[in-house]
SERO-4910 file (N, C-alpha, C, O; in steps of 0.05 Angstrom, whole numbers):
BEGIN
 pado doro    nc1    nc2    nc3   cac1   cac2   cac3    cc1    cc2    cc3    oc1    oc2    oc3
  Unk    A   1408   1947   1924   1434   1940   1934   1432   1919   1956   1414   1920   1973
  Unk    A   1450   1900   1955   1451   1880   1976   1479   1881   1989   1498   1891   1977
  Unk    A   1480   1870   2014   1506   1870   2028   1514   1841   2034   1498   1826   2045
  Unk    A   1538   1835   2026   1550   1808   2030   1573   1811   2049   1591   1828   2044
  Unk    A   1574   1796   2070   1596   1795   2089   1609   1768   2087   1595   1747   2088
  Unk    A   1635   1768   2084   1650   1743   2083   1669   1742   2106   1684   1761   2111
  Unk    A   1669   1720   2120   1685   1716   2144   1701   1691   2142   1691   1669   2137
  Unk    A   1727   1694   2146   1744   1670   2148   1743   1661   2177   1745   1677   2195
  Unk    A   1741   1635   2181   1739   1624   2209   1764   1634   2225   1784   1641   2214
  Unk    A   1761   1633   2252   1782   1642   2270   1805   1621   2271   1802   1600   2260
  Unk    A   1826   1628   2286   1850   1610   2288   1842   1583   2300   1825   1581   2317
  Unk    A   1856   1562   2290   1849   1535   2298   1873   1520   2310   1896   1529   2307
  Unk    A   1867   1498   2323   1887   1480   2333   1901   1468   2308   1888   1465   2287
  Unk    A   1927   1462   2310   1940   1449   2288   1928   1421   2284   1918   1408   2302
  Unk    A   1930   1412   2259   1919   1385   2253   1938   1364   2266   1961   1363   2260
  Unk    A   1927   1348   2283   1942   1327   2296   1937   1300   2284   1920   1296   2267
  Unk    A   1952   1281   2294   1948   1253   2285   1920   1244   2293   1911   1248   2315
  Unk    A   1907   1231   2274   1881   1221   2279   1858   1241   2278   1835   1234   2282
  Unk    A   1865   1266   2274   1844   1287   2273   1841   1297   2244   1861   1306   2232
  Unk    A   1817   1295   2234   1813   1305   2207   1813   1335   2206   1808   1348   2226
  Unk    A   1819   1346   2183   1818   1375   2180   1791   1386   2186   1788   1407   2198
  Unk    A   1770   1372   2178   1742   1380   2182   1736   1383   2211   1719   1400   2219
  Unk    A   1748   1367   2228   1742   1367   2257   1760   1384   2274   1759   1383   2299
  Unk    A   1777   1400   2262   1795   1418   2278   1779   1439   2292   1761   1452   2280
  Unk    A   1785   1443   2318   1771   1463   2334   1787   1489   2335   1810   1490   2327
  Unk    A   1773   1510   2345   1787   1535   2349   1807   1531   2373   1801   1517   2392
  Unk    A   1830   1545   2371   1848   1545   2394   1840   1569   2412   1820   1583   2406
  Unk    A   1855   1574   2433   1847   1596   2452   1846   1623   2437   1828   1638   2442
  Unk    A   1866   1628   2420   1865   1654   2405   1840   1655   2388   1827   1676   2386
  Unk    A   1833   1633   2375   1810   1632   2358   1784   1637   2373   1766   1651   2364
  Unk    A   1782   1626   2397   1758   1630   2414   1756   1660   2422   1734   1671   2422
  Unk    A   1779   1672   2428   1779   1700   2435   1772   1717   2411   1757   1737   2413
  Unk    A   1782   1710   2388   1775   1724   2363   1745   1723   2357   1733   1743   2350
  Unk    A   1734   1699   2360   1706   1695   2355   1689   1713   2374   1669   1725   2365
  Unk    A   1696   1713   2399   1682   1730   2418   1685   1760   2411   1665   1775   2412
  Unk    A   1709   1768   2403   1714   1796   2395   1697   1803   2370   1686   1825   2368
  Unk    A   1695   1784   2351   1679   1789   2327   1650   1793   2335   1636   1811   2325
  Unk    A   1640   1776   2353   1613   1778   2362   1608   1805   2375   1587   1818   2370
  Unk    A   1627   1814   2392   1624   1840   2405   1624   1863   2384   1608   1882   2386
  Unk    A   1641   1861   2364   1642   1881   2343   1615   1883   2328   1604   1904   2324
  Unk    A   1604   1860   2321   1579   1859   2307   1556   1869   2325   1538   1883   2315
  Unk    A   1557   1863   2350   1537   1873   2369   1539   1904   2371   1519   1918   2370
  Unk    A   1563   1914   2375   1568   1943   2379   1561   1959   2354   1552   1982   2356
  Unk    A   1564   1947   2331   1558   1961   2306   1530   1954   2296   1522   1962   2274
  Unk    A   1515   1940   2312   1487   1932   2306   1484   1918   2279   1465   1922   2264
  Unk    A   1503   1901   2273   1501   1885   2249   1479   1864   2251   1476   1852   2272
  Unk    A   1465   1861   2229   1444   1841   2228   1446   1827   2201   1450   1840   2180
  Unk    A   1443   1801   2201   1444   1786   2176   1418   1772   2172   1408   1759   2191
  Unk    A   1406   1775   2149   1381   1761   2143   1385   1732   2138   1367   1715   2141
  Unk    A   1409   1725   2129   1415   1697   2122   1444   1692   2127   1461   1708   2119
  Unk    A   1451   1669   2140   1479   1662   2145   1484   1635   2132   1468   1616   2136
  Unk    A   1505   1633   2117   1515   1608   2105   1541   1601   2118   1560   1617   2118
  Unk    A   1543   1578   2131   1566   1571   2146   1575   1542   2140   1559   1524   2139
  Unk    A   1601   1539   2135   1613   1513   2131   1607   1496   2156   1608   1506   2178
  Unk    A   1602   1470   2152   1597   1452   2174   1622   1444   2189   1620   1430   2209
  Unk    A   1645   1452   2179   1670   1446   2194   1669   1457   2222   1658   1479   2226
  Unk    A   1679   1442   2241   1677   1450   2269   1687   1478   2274   1674   1494   2288
  Unk    A   1710   1486   2262   1721   1513   2267   1703   1535   2257   1702   1556   2269
  Unk    A   1688   1530   2236   1669   1551   2226   1645   1553   2244   1636   1575   2250
  Unk    A   1635   1530   2253   1612   1531   2272   1620   1544   2298   1604   1559   2310
  Unk    A   1644   1539   2308   1653   1551   2332   1658   1581   2329   1654   1597   2347
  Unk    A   1665   1590   2305   1668   1619   2299   1640   1631   2298   1637   1654   2307
  Unk    A   1620   1617   2288   1593   1627   2286   1580   1630   2314   1564   1649   2318
  Unk    A   1586   1613   2332   1571   1611   2357   1569   1638   2372   1546   1646   2380
  Unk    A   1591   1653   2378   1587   1678   2391   1572   1699   2375   1558   1716   2386
  Unk    A   1574   1697   2348   1560   1716   2331   1530   1710   2334   1514   1729   2334
  Unk    A   1523   1685   2335   1495   1677   2338   1483   1688   2364   1460   1697   2365
  Unk    A   1499   1688   2385   1489   1697   2411   1487   1727   2413   1470   1738   2426
  Unk    A   1505   1741   2399   1507   1770   2403   1495   1788   2381   1493   1812   2384
  Unk    A   1487   1776   2359   1476   1792   2338   1447   1782   2331   1439   1760   2339
  Unk    A   1433   1799   2318   1407   1792   2308   1411   1778   2281   1421   1791   2262
  Unk    A   1403   1754   2279   1406   1739   2254   1380   1727   2245   1362   1722   2261
  Unk    A   1378   1723   2219   1355   1710   2208   1361   1680   2206   1370   1667   2226
  Unk    A   1356   1669   2184   1360   1640   2179   1389   1633   2177   1405   1648   2166
  Unk    A   1397   1610   2189   1424   1601   2188   1425   1574   2174   1410   1555   2181
  Unk    A   1442   1571   2154   1445   1546   2140   1474   1536   2143   1493   1549   2135
  Unk    A   1477   1514   2156   1503   1501   2160   1505   1477   2142   1488   1459   2143
  Unk    A   1526   1476   2125   1527   1455   2105   1555   1445   2100   1574   1461   2100
  Unk    A   1558   1419   2097   1583   1407   2089   1591   1416   2061   1614   1415   2054
  Unk    A   1571   1424   2045   1576   1433   2018   1594   1458   2017   1607   1463   1996
  Unk    A   1596   1473   2039   1612   1498   2039   1640   1493   2049   1656   1512   2052
  Unk    A   1647   1468   2054   1674   1461   2065   1696   1462   2044   1695   1448   2024
  Unk    A   1715   1480   2048   1739   1482   2031   1732   1482   2001   1743   1466   1986
  Unk    A   1715   1500   1993   1707   1501   1964   1720   1525   1950   1729   1544   1963
  Unk    A   1720   1524   1924   1732   1545   1908   1714   1570   1907   1691   1569   1915
  Unk    A   1726   1592   1897   1710   1616   1894   1687   1613   1875   1666   1625   1879
  Unk    A   1690   1598   1854   1668   1594   1836   1645   1578   1849   1622   1583   1843
  Unk    A   1652   1559   1865   1632   1544   1880   1618   1562   1901   1593   1561   1904
  Unk    A   1634   1578   1914   1622   1597   1933   1602   1615   1919   1580   1619   1928
  Unk    A   1610   1627   1896   1593   1644   1881   1567   1629   1874   1545   1641   1875
  Unk    A   1569   1604   1865   1545   1589   1859   1526   1586   1882   1502   1589   1878
  Unk    A   1537   1581   1906   1519   1579   1929   1508   1606   1937   1484   1608   1945
  Unk    A   1524   1627   1935   1514   1654   1942   1491   1661   1923   1471   1674   1932
  Unk    A   1493   1654   1898   1471   1660   1879   1445   1645   1885   1424   1653   1875
  Unk    A   1446   1625   1903   1422   1610   1910   1410   1621   1936   1389   1611   1945
  Unk    A   1422   1642   1948   1411   1653   1973   1383   1665   1967   1377   1673   1945
  Unk    A   1366   1665   1988   1339   1676   1984   1340   1706   1978   1355   1721   1991
  Unk    A   1324   1715   1959   1325   1743   1951   1314   1762   1972   1319   1786   1970
  Unk    A   1298   1752   1991   1289   1770   2012   1311   1776   2032   1307   1793   2050
  Unk    A   1334   1763   2030   1357   1769   2048   1372   1793   2036   1384   1791   2015
  Unk    A   1370   1816   2050   1385   1839   2041   1414   1839   2050   1431   1850   2037
  Unk    A   1419   1825   2072   1446   1823   2083   1452   1794   2089   1438   1780   2103
  Unk    A   1475   1785   2078   1482   1756   2080   1510   1754   2091   1528   1769   2084
  Unk    A   1514   1734   2108   1541   1728   2119   1548   1700   2110   1533   1681   2113
  Unk    A   1572   1697   2098   1583   1671   2091   1608   1666   2108   1626   1683   2108
  Unk    A   1609   1643   2122   1632   1636   2138   1645   1612   2126   1633   1591   2123
  Unk    A   1671   1615   2119   1684   1593   2105   1714   1593   2108   1725   1603   2128
  Unk    A   1727   1582   2088   1756   1575   2089   1772   1588   2067   1761   1593   2045
  Unk    A   1797   1593   2073   1816   1601   2052   1824   1575   2038   1824   1554   2050
  Unk    A   1831   1576   2012   1834   1600   1996   1809   1610   1983   1808   1631   1971
  Unk    A   1787   1594   1985   1762   1602   1972   1752   1629   1980   1743   1645   1962
  Unk    A   1752   1636   2006   1740   1662   2014   1757   1685   2004   1745   1705   1996
  Unk    A   1783   1684   2006   1799   1707   1996   1796   1711   1966   1793   1733   1957
  Unk    A   1796   1689   1951   1792   1691   1922   1765   1702   1915   1761   1716   1896
  Unk    A   1744   1694   1931   1718   1704   1926   1717   1735   1930   1707   1749   1914
  Unk    A   1729   1744   1952   1730   1773   1958   1745   1787   1935   1735   1807   1925
  Unk    A   1768   1777   1928   1784   1791   1908   1770   1792   1881   1774   1812   1866
  Unk    A   1754   1772   1874   1740   1772   1849   1714   1788   1850   1704   1797   1829
  Unk    A   1703   1791   1874   1677   1806   1876   1681   1836   1875   1664   1850   1865
  Unk    A   1704   1846   1885   1707   1875   1888   1720   1888   1864   1735   1876   1849
  Unk    A   1713   1913   1861   1725   1929   1838   1753   1938   1845   1770   1938   1828
  Unk    A   1757   1947   1870   1783   1957   1879   1792   1940   1903   1777   1934   1921
  Unk    A   1817   1932   1902   1829   1915   1923   1844   1932   1943   1864   1945   1935
  Unk    A   1835   1933   1968   1849   1950   1988   1876   1936   1996   1879   1912   1993
  Unk    A   1894   1952   2006   1920   1942   2013   1920   1919   2033   1935   1900   2030
  Unk    A   1901   1920   2052   1902   1899   2073   1895   1871   2061   1900   1851   2075
  Unk    A   1884   1870   2037   1878   1844   2025   1900   1834   2006   1899   1811   1997
  Unk    A   1920   1850   2001   1940   1843   1982   1959   1820   1991   1972   1808   1975
  Unk    A   1959   1815   2017   1975   1793   2028   1958   1771   2039   1968   1754   2053
  Unk    A   1933   1770   2032   1915   1748   2040   1895   1757   2061   1892   1780   2067
  Unk    A   1881   1737   2071   1860   1742   2091   1867   1726   2116   1866   1701   2116
  Unk    A   1873   1740   2137   1879   1727   2162   1855   1714   2174   1832   1722   2168
  Unk    A   1859   1693   2191   1836   1682   2205   1821   1703   2220   1833   1722   2231
  Unk    A   1795   1700   2222   1777   1717   2237   1774   1745   2224   1766   1764   2238
  Unk    A   1780   1748   2199   1776   1773   2185   1749   1773   2171   1741   1754   2157
  Unk    A   1734   1795   2176   1708   1799   2164   1710   1821   2143   1722   1842   2149
  Unk    A   1698   1816   2120   1698   1837   2099   1669   1840   2089   1657   1820   2081
  Unk    A   1659   1864   2090   1632   1870   2080   1634   1883   2052   1651   1900   2047
  Unk    A   1617   1874   2035   1617   1883   2007   1588   1890   1999   1569   1875   2003
  Unk    A   1585   1914   1988   1559   1922   1977   1559   1916   1948   1578   1922   1933
  Unk    A   1538   1903   1939   1536   1895   1911   1511   1906   1898   1489   1906   1911
  Unk    A   1513   1916   1873   1490   1930   1860   1470   1910   1848   1467   1910   1823
  Unk    A   1458   1894   1864   1438   1874   1854   1413   1875   1871   1413   1886   1893
  Unk    A   1392   1865   1860   1367   1862   1875   1360   1832   1880   1344   1825   1897
  Unk    A   1373   1815   1864   1370   1786   1867   1397   1773   1870   1416   1780   1854
  Unk    A   1401   1755   1888   1427   1742   1892   1435   1727   1867   1459   1723   1863
  Unk    A   1417   1717   1852   1424   1702   1827   1439   1720   1807   1451   1710   1789
  Unk    A   1437   1746   1811   1451   1765   1793   1480   1772   1802   1494   1787   1790
  Unk    A   1488   1760   1825   1514   1767   1836   1536   1759   1816   1536   1736   1805
  Unk    A   1555   1777   1811   1576   1772   1792   1603   1783   1802   1604   1797   1822
  Unk    A   1623   1776   1787   1650   1785   1794   1654   1815   1788   1642   1825   1769
  Unk    A   1671   1828   1804   1681   1855   1799   1660   1877   1800   1664   1898   1788
  Unk    A   1638   1873   1815   1617   1893   1817   1615   1905   1845   1602   1926   1848
  Unk    A   1629   1894   1865   1625   1902   1892   1644   1923   1902   1665   1928   1891
  Unk    A   1635   1936   1924   1652   1956   1938   1653   1948   1967   1633   1941   1979
  Unk    A   1677   1948   1978   1681   1942   2006   1670   1964   2023   1677   1988   2019
  Unk    A   1652   1957   2041   1639   1977   2059   1647   1973   2088   1641   1990   2105
  Unk    A   1660   1950   2095   1667   1945   2122   1689   1924   2123   1690   1906   2106
  Unk    A   1706   1926   2142   1726   1905   2147   1733   1906   2177   1733   1927   2190
  Unk    A   1738   1882   2187   1745   1880   2216   1762   1855   2221   1756   1834   2210
  Unk    A   1782   1859   2237   1798   1836   2248   1802   1842   2277   1809   1865   2284
  Unk    A   1798   1823   2295   1800   1828   2324   1827   1839   2333   1829   1853   2353
  Unk    A   1849   1833   2318   1875   1845   2324   1882   1842   2354   1890   1861   2367
  Unk    A   1880   1818   2364   1885   1813   2392   1914   1813   2400   1920   1819   2423
  Unk    A   1932   1808   2381   1960   1806   2389   1980   1819   2370   2004   1815   2373
  Unk    A   1970   1835   2351   1989   1848   2333   1978   1874   2323   1954   1880   2328
  Unk    A   1994   1890   2310   1985   1916   2301   1981   1918   2272   1980   1940   2261
  Unk    A   1979   1896   2258   1978   1897   2229   1950   1889   2217   1948   1880   2195
  Unk    A   1929   1893   2233   1902   1887   2224   1891   1911   2209   1899   1934   2214
  Unk    A   1872   1907   2191   1859   1930   2178   1843   1945   2198   1831   1933   2217
  Unk    A   1841   1970   2195   1824   1986   2212   1795   1981   2203   1790   1978   2179
  Unk    A   1776   1981   2221   1748   1979   2212   1742   2002   2193   1750   2025   2198
  Unk    A   1727   1996   2172   1720   2017   2153   1690   2017   2148   1678   1995   2147
  Unk    A   1679   2039   2145   1650   2042   2139   1648   2063   2117   1664   2082   2114
  Unk    A   1627   2060   2100   1622   2081   2081   1593   2088   2081   1584   2105   2066
***
């Protein structure tokens, strides 16, 4: 069994004139969410053997507190992960090193939500309306090699959203 965690980047500044989508930074709420995510991962002793992160500024800024507060293995930051489809994400996940038992992918909607929806066997209510920024979803998959990763085989084992300003976040779940 392997564990895959998928994280949508935290809230960002709106796209302004002269600013590319790729270069959008986290806003204040997003920075607070990223710090809260890091604290959650630290408190729950989460460790990732391999992290795949989009090179977009907002994804790297979401990663930074996690990098400081958690034990992580190898980190791969790539422009190839920027705004890609679920099929492309699956292709990259299948290339992850097999010695990584726990993997974190940080990316963008709509690719990340569609990846989660296609990976899991049962869709929980909190995902039926999409994936909010800064939401982390952990999925256990019955594989020994990442190249065997396929659709509809996974079970959600964890979910977290910092829920800094509203009451409609999923509760953390563990199994």
